[in-house]
C-alpha positions in Angstrom: -10.2 3.5 -36.2 -12.1 3.6 -33.0 -11.9 -0.5 -32.2 -8.0 -0.5 -32.7 -8.4 2.4 -30.2 -9.8 0.8 -28.2 -8.1 -1.9 -28.0 -4.7 0.0 -27.4 -6.6 1.6 -24.8 -7.6 -1.6 -23.0 -3.5 -3.2 -23.7 -2.5 -0.4 -22.1 -4.5 -0.2 -18.7 -4.2 -3.6 -18.0 0.0 -2.9 -18.5 -0.9 -0.7 -16.0 -2.3 -2.2 -13.9 -0.1 -5.6 -13.6 3.5 -2.8 -13.5 1.3 -1.7 -10.4 0.7 -5.5 -8.7 4.1 -6.1 -9.0 5.5 -3.2 -7.8 3.2 -3.4 -4.6 4.3 -7.2 -4.4 7.4 -6.8 -3.4 8.9 -7.0 0.0 8.8 -3.5 1.9 12.0 -3.0 4.5 10.4 -2.2 7.7 11.6 -2.2 11.8 10.8 -4.3 14.9 11.2 -1.7 17.6 13.5 -4.4 19.6 16.1 -3.3 17.7 16.2 0.0 19.5 14.9 -1.6 22.6 17.1 1.7 24.2 15.0 4.1 23.1 11.7 5.6 24.0 8.9 6.2 21.2 10.5 9.5 20.3 13.9 8.3 19.7 12.3 5.0 17.7 9.6 7.6 15.7 13.5 9.7 15.1 15.2 7.0 13.8 12.9 5.3 11.6 12.7 8.8 9.7 16.4 9.5 9.8 16.7 5.6 7.4 13.1 6.3 5.6 12.1 3.4 7.1 7.9 3.5 7.0 7.3 0.3 8.3 7.5 -0.7 12.3 6.3 -4.0 14.3 6.1 -2.4 17.5 6.6 -3.9 20.9 5.6 -3.1 24.3 8.1 -0.5 26.0 7.2 1.6 22.7 2.7 1.5 22.9 0.7 -0.6 25.6 -2.1 -2.6 23.5 -4.2 -3.4 26.8 -3.2 0.6 28.2 -5.2 4.1 27.7 -6.3 4.0 24.0 -6.4 7.8 24.1 -2.9 8.0 24.1 -2.3 5.6 21.8 -3.6 7.3 19.2 -1.8 10.1 19.7 1.5 7.8 19.3 -0.5 7.0 16.4 -1.1 11.0 14.9 2.4 11.6 15.2 3.5 8.3 13.2 0.8 9.6 10.8 2.2 12.4 10.4 5.2 11.5 9.3 4.3 8.8 7.1 5.1 6.1 9.3 2.5 3.4 11.0 3.1 0.7 13.0 2.2 -1.5 10.8 1.3 -4.3 13.4 2.5 -5.0 17.2 4.1 -7.9 18.6 4.7 -10.6 19.9 1.3 -10.0 22.0 1.2 -12.0 25.1 -2.2 -13.1 25.5 -3.9 -15.4 28.8 -6.8 -17.9 28.3 -9.3 -15.3 29.1 -11.2 -14.6 25.8 -12.5 -11.0 26.8 -8.9 -10.1 28.2 -7.9 -11.1 24.4 -9.9 -8.7 22.9 -7.9 -6.4 23.9 -5.6 -6.8 21.4 -8.6 -6.3 18.5 -9.9 -3.4 19.8 -6.0 -1.6 20.4 -5.0 -3.6 16.8 -8.6 -1.7 15.1 -8.0 1.5 16.3 -3.9 1.9 15.1 -5.4 0.6 12.0 -3.5 -3.1 12.2 -4.2 -5.6 10.7 -2.3 -8.4 11.8 -0.9 -9.0 15.6 1.5 -11.1 16.2 1.5 -13.6 18.9 3.0 -16.6 21.0 0.4 -18.0 23.5 0.8 -21.4 24.4 -0.6 -24.8 22.8 -4.2 -24.9 24.1 -7.1 -25.6 22.7 -9.5 -24.2 24.1 -6.9 -20.1 24.3 -6.5 -20.9 20.5 -10.3 -20.7 20.4 -11.1 -18.1 21.5 -8.4 -16.0 19.2 -10.2 -17.9 16.4 -13.2 -16.6 17.0 -11.9 -12.4 17.8 -10.3 -12.9 14.5 -13.2 -13.5 12.5 -15.1 -11.2 14.2 -12.7 -8.3 14.2 -11.3 -9.8 10.7 -7.9 -9.1 12.0 -4.8 -11.7 11.0 -2.5 -13.6 14.2 0.4 -14.8 13.2 2.9 -17.1 15.1 6.7 -16.0 16.1 9.1 -19.2 16.6 11.4 -18.8 19.2 14.7 -21.3 19.6 13.7 -24.8 18.2 13.0 -25.6 22.2 10.6 -23.7 22.5 6.6 -23.8 22.2 6.7 -23.1 17.9 10.2 -24.0 17.4 9.6 -25.7 14.5 7.6 -25.0 11.7 6.0 -28.5 12.4 4.5 -27.1 15.7 3.2 -23.9 14.0 1.6 -25.9 11.3 -0.1 -28.2 13.6 -1.4 -25.8 15.1 -3.0 -23.4 12.0 -3.8 -26.5 9.7 -7.2 -27.1 10.5 -8.0 -23.1 12.2 -8.8 -20.0 9.8 -6.5 -18.5 7.4 -6.3 -16.0 8.5 -3.8 -17.7 11.7 -0.8 -17.9 10.3 3.0 -17.1 10.7 5.5 -14.5 11.7 8.5 -16.1 10.6 12.1 -15.1 12.3 14.6 -16.8 9.6 17.1 -16.3 12.9 15.4 -18.3 14.4 14.2 -20.8 12.3 17.9 -20.8 11.3 19.1 -20.9 14.1 16.8 -24.6 14.5 19.1 -26.4 11.9 15.5 -25.1 9.4 15.9 -23.7 5.7 14.2 -20.6 5.8 13.5 -20.5 1.8 11.9 -24.4 2.6 9.3 -23.2 5.1 8.1 -20.4 3.9 6.8 -23.1 1.4 5.3 -25.5 3.4 4.1 -22.7 5.0 1.3 -22.5 2.2 1.2 -18.7 1.9 -0.1 -18.4 6.0 3.9 -15.9 5.9 2.0 -13.1 7.4 5.1 -11.3 8.6 8.8 -11.8 8.6 11.6 -11.5 10.7 14.8 -10.4 9.0 17.4 -11.2 10.7 20.3 -14.0 10.5 22.3 -16.7 12.9 25.1 -18.3 12.9 26.1 -21.0 14.5 30.1 -21.7 15.9 32.1 -24.2 18.1 33.8 -23.1 21.1 37.1 -23.8 22.4 35.8 -26.2 24.5 33.6 -28.2 21.7 29.8 -26.4 22.7 27.6 -25.3 20.3 26.6 -21.5 20.0 23.9 -19.8 18.3 26.1 -15.7 17.2 23.2 -13.0 16.0 25.0 -11.7 13.4 25.1 -8.4 10.1 21.4 -9.9 8.4 23.5 -11.9 4.6 26.6 -13.2 6.8 25.2 -15.8 8.9 23.6 -19.2 7.7 20.2 -17.9 6.4 18.9 -19.6 3.0 18.4 -15.3 2.0 19.0 -15.7 -1.3 16.1 -19.6 -1.6 14.3 -16.6 0.7 14.0 -14.2 -1.5 13.4 -16.2 -4.6 10.3 -18.1 -2.9 9.3 -14.5 -2.0 9.5 -13.1 -5.5 7.8 -16.7 -6.6 4.8 -15.9 -4.4 4.0 -12.2 -5.2 4.2 -11.5 -1.3 4.3 -8.2 -0.4 4.8 -8.0 3.3 7.1 -6.4 6.1 10.6 -7.8 6.2 11.2 -6.3 10.1 14.2 -5.8 10.6 15.2 -7.0 14.2 18.6 -8.3 17.0 19.1 -9.9 19.4 22.5 -9.1 19.6 23.0 -6.2 23.0 26.2 -5.3 20.9 24.0 -4.2 18.5 21.2 -3.2 20.1 23.5 -0.1 22.0 23.8 1.5 18.3 21.2 0.2 15.6 22.2 2.3 12.9 24.7 -0.1 11.4 23.2 -3.1 11.7 20.0 -1.6 9.9 22.1 0.6 7.4 23.2 -3.2 7.0 20.0 -4.4 6.5 18.7 -2.3 4.4 21.3 -2.6 2.0 21.0 -6.0 1.5 17.7 -5.9 0.7 17.9 -3.2 -1.5 20.0 -5.3 -3.3 18.6 -9.0 -3.0 14.9 -8.5 -3.4 
């Protein structure tokens, strides 16, 4: 009887643990505060609270990573009181000077940030210094991609940098820019071999103008050309538990981002 009770308890415990892992593996909707670039810090906090967003990726106008640590900690206290946190910062500027870059890591440690989003020059010495800081502080770096002609505009360009670097150096995959450059987000996620540490939830659509030119438009998430069905399936398969940071480059959406953000949150709820 005791053995039977023990086995029953063990089985129940294992099932609970598996359920907890499955729950934790769900990607979380967050906010890239570039979406709220016309707001001040306090307004961004109120906006996030209103929409139930707990995970924010901050830009420089909302917190300065190389400024006063005292001021940064004061902002952290405001966020903590509301159950909100800056889970990352980016895109952070970088310098050829390793000691200048150290400020980013000191800031990240003070804020409890586990990953910093960067887009530095593709310079070996600069990357060597960044890699040393990654190892010293045990904080991840994730390379952000912009358009196809940018420094890291293709998955191949990013992979060529990270493949032989510390595994804590990975990717911040901007789905919108990736799509606008003509790549499939689901395929790219798989090819990055577990090195995607952040995702910008954004959508783009390519349209032809009257004179036959191609224009890339920033549209509501789920209404553009991005292969979100495939990407979300791959995230589920990989048990990816990161943040889908809602972001828009569309200036009109940014003026009043409520509808855009609410639509993105609903899209994640329905499709993840």
